[in-house]
SENUMAR-73297 format. One record per atom (N, C-alpha, C, O): residue number from 1; residue in one letter; x, y, z. Coordinates in nm, 4 decimals. Atoms other than C-alpha are relative to their C-alpha. Layout:
! residues N
+--------+-------+----------+----------+----------+
: tormar : marba :       xx :       yy :       zz :
+--------+-------+----------+----------+----------+
:    NUM :     A :        X :        Y :        Z :
...
+--------+-------+----------+----------+----------+
END
This chain:
! residues 95
+--------+-------+----------+----------+----------+
: tormar : marba :       xx :       yy :       zz :
+--------+-------+----------+----------+----------+
:      1 :     M :  -0.0447 :   0.1354 :   0.0162 :
:      1 :     M :  10.2277 :  10.1174 :  11.0166 :
:      1 :     M :   0.0819 :  -0.0160 :  -0.1277 :
:      1 :     M :   0.0791 :  -0.1223 :  -0.1897 :
:      2 :     A :  -0.0852 :   0.0081 :   0.1172 :
:      2 :     A :  10.4644 :  10.1930 :  10.7333 :
:      2 :     A :   0.1349 :  -0.0556 :   0.0427 :
:      2 :     A :   0.2054 :   0.0044 :   0.1239 :
:      3 :     L :  -0.1244 :   0.0657 :  -0.0394 :
:      3 :     L :  10.7583 :   9.9578 :  10.7603 :
:      3 :     L :   0.0966 :  -0.0079 :  -0.1173 :
:      3 :     L :   0.1499 :  -0.1153 :  -0.1453 :
:      4 :     G :  -0.0942 :   0.0010 :   0.1110 :
:      4 :     G :  10.9724 :  10.0565 :  10.4648 :
:      4 :     G :  -0.0662 :   0.0445 :  -0.1285 :
:      4 :     G :  -0.1809 :   0.0892 :  -0.1287 :
:      5 :     H :   0.0529 :  -0.0436 :   0.1286 :
:      5 :     H :  10.9261 :  10.1319 :  10.0992 :
:      5 :     H :  -0.0387 :  -0.1199 :  -0.0850 :
:      5 :     H :  -0.0006 :  -0.2332 :  -0.0557 :
:      6 :     T :   0.0505 :   0.1077 :   0.0850 :
:      6 :     T :  10.7601 :   9.9308 :   9.8230 :
:      6 :     T :   0.0437 :   0.0156 :  -0.1446 :
:      6 :     T :  -0.0176 :  -0.0434 :  -0.2335 :
:      7 :     D :  -0.0426 :  -0.0290 :   0.1362 :
:      7 :     D :  10.9498 :  10.0527 :   9.5165 :
:      7 :     D :   0.0189 :  -0.1248 :  -0.0863 :
:      7 :     D :  -0.0238 :  -0.1281 :  -0.2018 :
:      8 :     K :  -0.0361 :   0.1187 :   0.0784 :
:      8 :     K :  11.0675 :   9.7090 :   9.4071 :
:      8 :     K :  -0.0947 :  -0.1176 :   0.0241 :
:      8 :     K :  -0.0628 :  -0.2310 :  -0.0116 :
:      9 :     K :   0.0945 :   0.1074 :  -0.0324 :
:      9 :     K :  10.7645 :   9.5099 :   9.5228 :
:      9 :     K :  -0.1335 :   0.0262 :  -0.0688 :
:      9 :     K :  -0.2223 :   0.0889 :  -0.0110 :
:     10 :     P :   0.1219 :  -0.0311 :   0.0762 :
:     10 :     P :  10.4949 :   9.5187 :   9.2527 :
:     10 :     P :  -0.1285 :  -0.0468 :   0.0681 :
:     10 :     P :  -0.2337 :   0.0141 :   0.0485 :
:     11 :     H :   0.1201 :   0.0490 :  -0.0665 :
:     11 :     H :  10.2529 :   9.3153 :   9.4673 :
:     11 :     H :  -0.0474 :   0.0943 :   0.1100 :
:     11 :     H :  -0.1576 :   0.0770 :   0.1621 :
:     12 :     L :   0.0411 :  -0.0984 :  -0.1005 :
:     12 :     L :  10.2457 :   9.6078 :   9.7146 :
:     12 :     L :  -0.0359 :   0.1343 :  -0.0620 :
:     12 :     L :  -0.0655 :   0.2295 :   0.0102 :
:     13 :     Q :   0.0362 :  -0.1237 :   0.0683 :
:     13 :     Q :  10.1756 :   9.8747 :   9.4538 :
:     13 :     Q :  -0.1519 :   0.0148 :  -0.0036 :
:     13 :     Q :  -0.2232 :  -0.0850 :  -0.0140 :
:     14 :     P :   0.1453 :  -0.0228 :  -0.0047 :
:     14 :     P :   9.8282 :  10.0347 :   9.4633 :
:     14 :     P :  -0.0779 :  -0.0640 :  -0.1147 :
:     14 :     P :  -0.1843 :  -0.1214 :  -0.0918 :
:     15 :     D :   0.0732 :   0.0579 :   0.1137 :
:     15 :     D :   9.7281 :   9.9214 :   9.1116 :
:     15 :     D :  -0.0186 :  -0.1504 :   0.0152 :
:     15 :     D :  -0.1273 :  -0.2031 :  -0.0083 :
:     16 :     F :   0.0086 :   0.1442 :  -0.0194 :
:     16 :     F :   9.8078 :   9.5580 :   9.1857 :
:     16 :     F :  -0.0983 :  -0.0333 :   0.1114 :
:     16 :     F :  -0.1824 :  -0.1220 :   0.0972 :
:     17 :     M :   0.0869 :   0.0277 :  -0.1144 :
:     17 :     M :   9.6343 :   9.5697 :   9.5231 :
:     17 :     M :  -0.1468 :   0.0233 :  -0.0352 :
:     17 :     M :  -0.2329 :  -0.0561 :   0.0028 :
:     18 :     E :   0.1375 :  -0.0285 :   0.0377 :
:     18 :     E :   9.3209 :   9.7293 :   9.3781 :
:     18 :     E :  -0.0562 :  -0.1089 :  -0.0908 :
:     18 :     E :  -0.1681 :  -0.1558 :  -0.0700 :
:     19 :     E :   0.0451 :   0.1047 :   0.0926 :
:     19 :     E :   9.2965 :   9.4759 :   9.0950 :
:     19 :     E :  -0.0204 :  -0.1320 :   0.0740 :
:     19 :     E :  -0.1207 :  -0.2001 :   0.0532 :
:     20 :     F :   0.0108 :   0.1227 :  -0.0781 :
:     20 :     F :   9.3598 :   9.1853 :   9.3330 :
:     20 :     F :  -0.1243 :   0.0032 :   0.0880 :
:     20 :     F :  -0.1980 :  -0.0951 :   0.0958 :
:     21 :     F :   0.1135 :  -0.0108 :  -0.0909 :
:     21 :     F :   9.0991 :   9.3113 :   9.5774 :
:     21 :     F :  -0.1320 :  -0.0095 :  -0.0761 :
:     21 :     F :  -0.2244 :  -0.0780 :  -0.0323 :
:     22 :     I :   0.1236 :   0.0038 :   0.0795 :
:     22 :     I :   8.8348 :   9.3658 :   9.3096 :
:     22 :     I :  -0.0283 :  -0.1418 :  -0.0473 :
:     22 :     I :  -0.1420 :  -0.1884 :  -0.0399 :
:     23 :     K :   0.0176 :   0.1370 :   0.0491 :
:     23 :     K :   8.8912 :   9.0184 :   9.1648 :
:     23 :     K :  -0.0411 :  -0.0962 :   0.1112 :
:     23 :     K :  -0.1100 :  -0.1947 :   0.0845 :
:     24 :     N :   0.0235 :   0.0924 :  -0.1106 :
:     24 :     N :   8.8674 :   8.8564 :   9.5102 :
:     24 :     N :  -0.0952 :   0.0533 :   0.1057 :
:     24 :     N :  -0.1055 :  -0.0050 :   0.2137 :
:     25 :     S :   0.0852 :  -0.0633 :  -0.1013 :
:     25 :     S :   8.6180 :   9.0811 :   9.6893 :
:     25 :     S :  -0.1166 :  -0.0877 :   0.0437 :
:     25 :     S :  -0.1752 :  -0.0645 :   0.1495 :
:     26 :     G :   0.1061 :   0.0922 :  -0.0390 :
:     26 :     G :   8.3614 :   8.8018 :   9.6927 :
:     26 :     G :   0.0338 :  -0.0801 :   0.1249 :
:     26 :     G :  -0.0553 :  -0.1344 :   0.1903 :
:     27 :     Y :  -0.0450 :   0.0723 :  -0.1188 :
:     27 :     Y :   8.5665 :   8.6419 :   9.9690 :
:     27 :     Y :   0.0165 :   0.0912 :   0.1208 :
:     27 :     Y :   0.0427 :   0.0434 :   0.2312 :
:     28 :     A :  -0.0285 :  -0.0974 :  -0.1054 :
:     28 :     A :   8.5966 :   8.9603 :  10.1758 :
:     28 :     A :  -0.1232 :   0.0288 :   0.0851 :
:     28 :     A :  -0.2364 :   0.0218 :   0.0373 :
:     29 :     S :   0.1083 :  -0.0431 :  -0.0887 :
:     29 :     S :   8.3889 :   9.0644 :  10.4751 :
:     29 :     S :  -0.0397 :   0.1432 :  -0.0364 :
:     29 :     S :   0.0347 :   0.2141 :  -0.1043 :
:     30 :     E :   0.0434 :  -0.1379 :   0.0230 :
:     30 :     E :   8.1892 :   9.3864 :  10.4612 :
:     30 :     E :   0.0964 :   0.0982 :   0.0657 :
:     30 :     E :   0.1247 :   0.2045 :   0.0105 :
:     31 :     N :  -0.0955 :  -0.0872 :  -0.0687 :
:     31 :     N :   8.4315 :   9.5359 :  10.7138 :
:     31 :     N :   0.1275 :   0.0168 :  -0.0814 :
:     31 :     N :   0.1830 :   0.1265 :  -0.0888 :
:     32 :     L :  -0.1213 :  -0.0080 :   0.0801 :
:     32 :     L :   8.7265 :   9.4525 :  10.4916 :
:     32 :     L :  -0.0233 :   0.0827 :  -0.1259 :
:     32 :     L :   0.0632 :   0.1605 :  -0.1661 :
:     33 :     I :   0.0321 :  -0.0802 :   0.1186 :
:     33 :     I :   8.5559 :   9.5991 :  10.1856 :
:     33 :     I :  -0.0035 :   0.1485 :   0.0363 :
:     33 :     I :   0.0500 :   0.2315 :  -0.0371 :
:     34 :     D :   0.0044 :  -0.1399 :  -0.0446 :
:     34 :     D :   8.4862 :   9.9205 :  10.3777 :
:     34 :     D :   0.1398 :   0.0540 :   0.0294 :
:     34 :     D :   0.1732 :   0.1660 :  -0.0093 :
:     35 :     A :  -0.1355 :  -0.0443 :  -0.0340 :
:     35 :     A :   8.8426 :   9.9388 :  10.5095 :
:     35 :     A :   0.0834 :   0.0186 :  -0.1261 :
:     35 :     A :   0.1609 :   0.1138 :  -0.1356 :
:     36 :     F :  -0.0772 :  -0.0131 :   0.1234 :
:     36 :     F :   8.9880 :   9.8803 :  10.1630 :
:     36 :     F :  -0.0487 :   0.1182 :  -0.0825 :
:     36 :     F :   0.0312 :   0.1864 :  -0.1467 :
:     37 :     K :   0.0553 :  -0.1157 :   0.0716 :
:     37 :     K :   8.7547 :  10.1386 :  10.0102 :
:     37 :     K :   0.0641 :   0.1284 :   0.0515 :
:     37 :     K :   0.1053 :   0.2138 :  -0.0269 :
:     38 :     D :  -0.0638 :  -0.1175 :  -0.0598 :
:     38 :     D :   8.8907 :  10.3973 :  10.2525 :
:     38 :     D :   0.1483 :   0.0066 :  -0.0366 :
:     38 :     D :   0.2009 :   0.1136 :  -0.0672 :
:     39 :     Y :  -0.1427 :   0.0100 :   0.0305 :
:     39 :     Y :   9.2478 :  10.2793 :  10.1890 :
:     39 :     Y :   0.0278 :   0.0361 :  -0.1458 :
:     39 :     Y :   0.1185 :   0.1143 :  -0.1744 :
:     40 :     A :  -0.0245 :  -0.0185 :   0.1429 :
:     40 :     A :   9.2224 :  10.2773 :   9.8087 :
:     40 :     A :  -0.0441 :   0.1369 :  -0.0505 :
:     40 :     A :   0.0088 :   0.1848 :  -0.1507 :
:     41 :     S :   0.0510 :  -0.1277 :   0.0479 :
:     41 :     S :   9.0326 :  10.6054 :   9.7766 :
:     41 :     S :   0.0853 :   0.1184 :   0.0438 :
:     41 :     S :   0.0608 :   0.2316 :   0.0020 :
:     42 :     K :  -0.0871 :  -0.1067 :  -0.0497 :
:     42 :     K :   9.3039 :  10.8053 :   9.9531 :
:     42 :     K :   0.1004 :   0.0378 :  -0.1086 :
:     42 :     K :   0.1670 :  -0.0484 :  -0.1660 :
:     43 :     V :  -0.0973 :  -0.0501 :   0.0972 :
:     43 :     V :   9.5113 :  11.0220 :   9.7204 :
:     43 :     V :   0.1219 :   0.0505 :   0.0772 :
:     43 :     V :   0.1092 :   0.1223 :   0.1763 :
:     44 :     G :  -0.1227 :  -0.0429 :  -0.0690 :
:     44 :     G :   9.8722 :  11.0769 :   9.8199 :
:     44 :     G :   0.0307 :  -0.0919 :   0.1156 :
:     44 :     G :  -0.0013 :  -0.2107 :   0.1129 :
:     45 :     A :  -0.0395 :   0.0785 :  -0.1169 :
:     45 :     A :  10.0045 :  10.9623 :  10.1534 :
:     45 :     A :  -0.1234 :  -0.0509 :   0.0738 :
:     45 :     A :  -0.2228 :   0.0203 :   0.0887 :
:     46 :     I :   0.1126 :   0.0628 :  -0.0707 :
:     46 :     I :   9.7769 :  10.7260 :  10.3429 :
:     46 :     I :   0.0100 :   0.0341 :   0.1479 :
:     46 :     I :   0.1142 :   0.0161 :   0.2109 :
:     47 :     D :   0.0055 :  -0.0345 :  -0.1422 :
:     47 :     D :   9.6706 :  10.8443 :  10.6869 :
:     47 :     D :   0.0266 :  -0.1229 :   0.0856 :
:     47 :     D :  -0.0099 :  -0.2347 :   0.0490 :
:     48 :     K :  -0.0303 :   0.1082 :  -0.0939 :
:     48 :     K :   9.7904 :  10.6347 :  10.9790 :
:     48 :     K :  -0.1284 :  -0.0712 :   0.0433 :
:     48 :     K :  -0.1304 :  -0.1939 :   0.0528 :
:     49 :     D :   0.1263 :   0.0594 :  -0.0443 :
:     49 :     D :   9.4296 :  10.5790 :  11.0929 :
:     49 :     D :  -0.0580 :  -0.0941 :  -0.1052 :
:     49 :     D :  -0.1080 :  -0.2016 :  -0.0722 :
:     50 :     I :   0.0530 :   0.0837 :   0.1090 :
:     50 :     I :   9.3256 :  10.4417 :  10.7526 :
:     50 :     I :   0.0834 :  -0.1268 :  -0.0150 :
:     50 :     I :   0.0292 :  -0.2362 :  -0.0306 :
:     51 :     S :  -0.0900 :   0.1151 :   0.0108 :
:     51 :     S :   9.6301 :  10.2153 :  10.7317 :
:     51 :     S :  -0.0212 :  -0.0975 :   0.1154 :
:     51 :     S :  -0.0256 :  -0.2187 :   0.0947 :
:     52 :     E :   0.0219 :   0.0857 :  -0.1162 :
:     52 :     E :   9.5740 :  10.0848 :  11.0842 :
:     52 :     E :  -0.1342 :  -0.0710 :  -0.0082 :
:     52 :     E :  -0.1433 :  -0.1898 :   0.0228 :
:     53 :     K :   0.1326 :   0.0621 :   0.0129 :
:     53 :     K :   9.2030 :  10.0227 :  11.0217 :
:     53 :     K :   0.0049 :  -0.1158 :  -0.0993 :
:     53 :     K :  -0.0504 :  -0.2227 :  -0.0733 :
:     54 :     F :  -0.0107 :   0.1048 :   0.1015 :
:     54 :     F :   9.2848 :   9.8233 :  10.7074 :
:     54 :     F :   0.0777 :  -0.1200 :   0.0536 :
:     54 :     F :   0.0339 :  -0.2341 :   0.0395 :
:     55 :     T :  -0.0836 :   0.1071 :  -0.0544 :
:     55 :     T :   9.5605 :   9.6222 :  10.8764 :
:     55 :     T :  -0.0746 :  -0.0784 :   0.1077 :
:     55 :     T :  -0.0745 :  -0.2015 :   0.1067 :
:     56 :     M :   0.0702 :   0.0659 :  -0.1098 :
:     56 :     M :   9.3530 :   9.5484 :  11.1856 :
:     56 :     M :  -0.1176 :  -0.0834 :  -0.0514 :
:     56 :     M :  -0.1462 :  -0.1904 :   0.0024 :
:     57 :     T :   0.1114 :   0.0758 :   0.0566 :
:     57 :     T :   9.0564 :   9.4376 :  10.9743 :
:     57 :     T :   0.0491 :  -0.1281 :  -0.0653 :
:     57 :     T :  -0.0119 :  -0.2337 :  -0.0489 :
:     58 :     V :  -0.0583 :   0.1199 :   0.0634 :
:     58 :     V :   9.2734 :   9.1983 :  10.7718 :
:     58 :     V :   0.0388 :  -0.1022 :   0.1061 :
:     58 :     V :   0.0091 :  -0.2208 :   0.0922 :
:     59 :     V :  -0.0469 :   0.0904 :  -0.1057 :
:     59 :     V :   9.4251 :   9.0514 :  11.0889 :
:     59 :     V :  -0.1186 :  -0.0655 :   0.0711 :
:     59 :     V :  -0.1167 :  -0.1862 :   0.0953 :
:     60 :     K :   0.1181 :   0.0564 :  -0.0665 :
:     60 :     K :   9.0870 :   9.0061 :  11.2598 :
:     60 :     K :  -0.0714 :  -0.1006 :  -0.0894 :
:     60 :     K :  -0.1060 :  -0.2100 :  -0.0450 :
:     61 :     D :   0.0690 :   0.0903 :   0.0924 :
:     61 :     D :   8.9245 :   8.8526 :  10.9511 :
:     61 :     D :   0.0782 :  -0.1296 :  -0.0217 :
:     61 :     D :   0.0199 :  -0.2378 :  -0.0288 :
:     62 :     Y :  -0.0847 :   0.1173 :   0.0199 :
:     62 :     Y :   9.2193 :   8.6177 :  10.8992 :
:     62 :     Y :  -0.0115 :  -0.0958 :   0.1185 :
:     62 :     Y :  -0.0272 :  -0.2165 :   0.1001 :
:     63 :     N :   0.0103 :   0.0851 :  -0.1186 :
:     63 :     N :   9.2054 :   8.4902 :  11.2560 :
:     63 :     N :  -0.1407 :  -0.0541 :   0.0192 :
:     63 :     N :  -0.1573 :  -0.1662 :   0.0673 :
:     64 :     K :   0.1385 :   0.0479 :  -0.0071 :
:     64 :     K :   8.8256 :   8.4648 :  11.2461 :
:     64 :     K :  -0.0185 :  -0.1191 :  -0.0945 :
:     64 :     K :  -0.0800 :  -0.2192 :  -0.0574 :
:     65 :     L :   0.0093 :   0.1097 :   0.0971 :
:     65 :     L :   8.8504 :   8.2470 :  10.9341 :
:     65 :     L :   0.0715 :  -0.1242 :   0.0515 :
:     65 :     L :   0.0186 :  -0.2350 :   0.0429 :
:     66 :     K :  -0.0739 :   0.1142 :  -0.0536 :
:     66 :     K :   9.1164 :   8.0274 :  11.0929 :
:     66 :     K :  -0.0778 :  -0.0662 :   0.1143 :
:     66 :     K :  -0.0795 :  -0.1888 :   0.1253 :
:     67 :     K :   0.0796 :   0.0542 :  -0.1105 :
:     67 :     K :   8.8952 :   7.9874 :  11.4020 :
:     67 :     K :  -0.1172 :  -0.0806 :  -0.0547 :
:     67 :     K :  -0.1445 :  -0.1911 :  -0.0078 :
:     68 :     E :   0.1151 :   0.0692 :   0.0597 :
:     68 :     E :   8.5931 :   7.8936 :  11.1874 :
:     68 :     E :   0.0406 :  -0.1311 :  -0.0667 :
:     68 :     E :  -0.0382 :  -0.2255 :  -0.0715 :
:     69 :     L :  -0.0501 :   0.1210 :   0.0654 :
:     69 :     L :   8.8061 :   7.6355 :  11.0041 :
:     69 :     L :   0.0650 :  -0.0975 :   0.0977 :
:     69 :     L :   0.1242 :  -0.1978 :   0.0578 :
:     70 :     K :  -0.0555 :   0.0842 :  -0.1066 :
:     70 :     K :   8.9139 :   7.4859 :  11.3392 :
:     70 :     K :   0.1519 :  -0.0129 :  -0.0105 :
:     70 :     K :   0.2095 :  -0.1171 :   0.0209 :
:     71 :     M :  -0.1454 :  -0.0055 :   0.0078 :
:     71 :     M :   9.2739 :   7.5860 :  11.2763 :
:     71 :     M :   0.0516 :   0.0797 :   0.1197 :
:     71 :     M :  -0.0243 :   0.1511 :   0.1851 :
:     72 :     N :  -0.0597 :  -0.0830 :  -0.1049 :
:     72 :     N :   9.5132 :   7.7359 :  11.5283 :
:     72 :     N :  -0.0076 :   0.1451 :  -0.0428 :
:     72 :     N :   0.0208 :   0.1792 :  -0.1577 :
:     73 :     Y :   0.0080 :  -0.1435 :   0.0284 :
:     73 :     Y :   9.4590 :   8.1093 :  11.5508 :
:     73 :     Y :   0.0485 :   0.0753 :   0.1225 :
:     73 :     Y :   0.0617 :   0.0185 :   0.2309 :
:     74 :     N :  -0.0501 :  -0.0827 :  -0.1079 :
:     74 :     N :   9.5835 :   8.3941 :  11.7629 :
:     74 :     N :  -0.1180 :   0.0744 :   0.0629 :
:     74 :     N :  -0.1753 :   0.1639 :   0.0007 :
:     75 :     K :   0.1163 :  -0.0595 :  -0.0670 :
:     75 :     K :   9.3133 :   8.4915 :  12.0146 :
:     75 :     K :   0.0168 :   0.1495 :   0.0221 :
:     75 :     K :  -0.0789 :   0.2259 :   0.0095 :
:     76 :     E :  -0.0246 :  -0.1427 :  -0.0238 :
:     76 :     E :   9.4761 :   8.8252 :  12.0934 :
:     76 :     E :  -0.0116 :   0.0793 :  -0.1302 :
:     76 :     E :  -0.0675 :   0.1890 :  -0.1311 :
:     77 :     E :   0.0136 :  -0.0666 :   0.1297 :
:     77 :     E :   9.5030 :   8.9168 :  11.7242 :
:     77 :     E :  -0.1456 :   0.0068 :  -0.0424 :
:     77 :     E :  -0.1887 :   0.1076 :  -0.0985 :
:     78 :     L :   0.1426 :  -0.0006 :   0.0326 :
:     78 :     L :   9.1385 :   8.8192 :  11.6748 :
:     78 :     L :  -0.0719 :   0.1092 :   0.0773 :
:     78 :     L :  -0.1604 :   0.1760 :   0.0240 :
:     79 :     K :   0.0639 :  -0.0996 :  -0.0868 :
:     79 :     K :   9.0406 :   9.0456 :  11.9634 :
:     79 :     K :   0.0408 :   0.1436 :  -0.0370 :
:     79 :     K :  -0.0443 :   0.2319 :  -0.0472 :
:     80 :     T :  -0.0510 :  -0.1363 :   0.0180 :
:     80 :     T :   9.2628 :   9.3478 :  11.8885 :
:     80 :     T :   0.0235 :   0.0405 :  -0.1448 :
:     80 :     T :   0.0136 :   0.1583 :  -0.1794 :
:     81 :     G :  -0.0352 :  -0.0307 :   0.1381 :
:     81 :     G :   9.3528 :   9.3207 :  11.5206 :
:     81 :     G :   0.1439 :   0.0452 :  -0.0167 :
:     81 :     G :   0.1863 :   0.0791 :  -0.1272 :
:     82 :     I :  -0.1397 :  -0.0429 :   0.0070 :
:     82 :     I :   9.7115 :   9.4096 :  11.6058 :
:     82 :     I :   0.0883 :  -0.1244 :  -0.0162 :
:     82 :     I :   0.0908 :  -0.2106 :   0.0717 :
:     83 :     P :  -0.0863 :   0.1161 :   0.0213 :
:     83 :     P :   9.9581 :   9.1598 :  11.4566 :
:     83 :     P :   0.1086 :  -0.0106 :   0.1071 :
:     83 :     P :   0.1651 :   0.0905 :   0.1488 :
:     84 :     E :  -0.1027 :   0.0213 :  -0.1019 :
:     84 :     E :  10.1977 :   9.0076 :  11.7091 :
:     84 :     E :   0.1339 :   0.0598 :  -0.0430 :
:     84 :     E :   0.2070 :   0.1135 :   0.0402 :
:     85 :     V :  -0.1277 :  -0.0520 :   0.0472 :
:     85 :     V :  10.4916 :   9.1107 :  11.4914 :
:     85 :     V :   0.0084 :   0.1508 :   0.0243 :
:     85 :     V :   0.1165 :   0.2020 :   0.0536 :
:     86 :     L :  -0.0020 :  -0.1439 :  -0.0282 :
:     86 :     L :  10.3909 :   9.4767 :  11.5323 :
:     86 :     L :   0.0143 :   0.0276 :   0.1491 :
:     86 :     L :   0.0812 :   0.1229 :   0.1891 :
:     87 :     K :  -0.0158 :  -0.0160 :  -0.1443 :
:     87 :     K :  10.3584 :   9.4373 :  11.9072 :
:     87 :     K :   0.1467 :  -0.0179 :   0.0380 :
:     87 :     K :   0.2005 :   0.0574 :   0.1191 :
:     88 :     E :  -0.1405 :   0.0241 :  -0.0289 :
:     88 :     E :  10.7101 :   9.2942 :  11.9142 :
:     88 :     E :   0.0851 :   0.1166 :  -0.0493 :
:     88 :     E :   0.1774 :   0.1596 :   0.0198 :
:     89 :     F :  -0.0752 :  -0.1123 :   0.0564 :
:     89 :     F :  10.8400 :   9.5737 :  11.6905 :
:     89 :     F :  -0.0164 :   0.1237 :   0.0881 :
:     89 :     F :   0.0808 :   0.1937 :   0.1165 :
:     90 :     R :   0.0247 :  -0.1156 :  -0.0862 :
:     90 :     R :  10.6755 :   9.8396 :  11.9079 :
:     90 :     R :   0.0767 :  -0.0131 :   0.1324 :
:     90 :     R :   0.1297 :   0.0851 :   0.1843 :
:     91 :     T :  -0.0723 :   0.0241 :  -0.1245 :
:     91 :     T :  10.8295 :   9.6812 :  12.2180 :
:     91 :     T :   0.1495 :   0.0266 :  -0.0199 :
:     91 :     T :   0.2133 :   0.0892 :   0.0646 :
:     92 :     M :  -0.1426 :  -0.0183 :   0.0268 :
:     92 :     M :  11.1767 :   9.6788 :  12.0605 :
:     92 :     M :   0.0333 :   0.1475 :  -0.0207 :
:     92 :     M :   0.1387 :   0.1929 :   0.0240 :
:     93 :     T :  -0.0307 :  -0.1400 :   0.0301 :
:     93 :     T :  11.1550 :  10.0410 :  11.9443 :
:     93 :     T :  -0.0262 :   0.0919 :   0.1192 :
:     93 :     T :   0.0187 :   0.2065 :   0.1195 :
:     94 :     N :   0.0271 :  -0.0814 :  -0.1190 :
:     94 :     N :  11.0308 :  10.1665 :  12.2823 :
:     94 :     N :   0.1015 :  -0.0234 :   0.1115 :
:     94 :     N :   0.0867 :   0.0311 :   0.2209 :
:     95 :     L :  -0.1020 :   0.0283 :  -0.1026 :
:     95 :     L :  11.3354 :  10.0357 :  12.4701 :
:     95 :     L :   0.0791 :   0.1223 :   0.0365 :
:     95 :     L :   0.1684 :   0.1151 :   0.1209 :
+--------+-------+----------+----------+----------+
END
């Protein structure tokens, strides 16, 4: 799920993400903490499986929260954890 580089985006750098996550982990689900632990503990290139697990957990938790708050949410994203934008991207690249 790598969609480009992060050279010029400090908010996507590992140090920033780790600090942000630690400061806000009280709001995270156990699944998200586990997924981030796997993501952050990887040295070098991040395996596709680890990246997908982290992304899918974020998407599911986000939609679960929106559902609990009685906001509009994406039922398919809640079920699968796959963001609609990735489904669209995969469809476009498989043409």
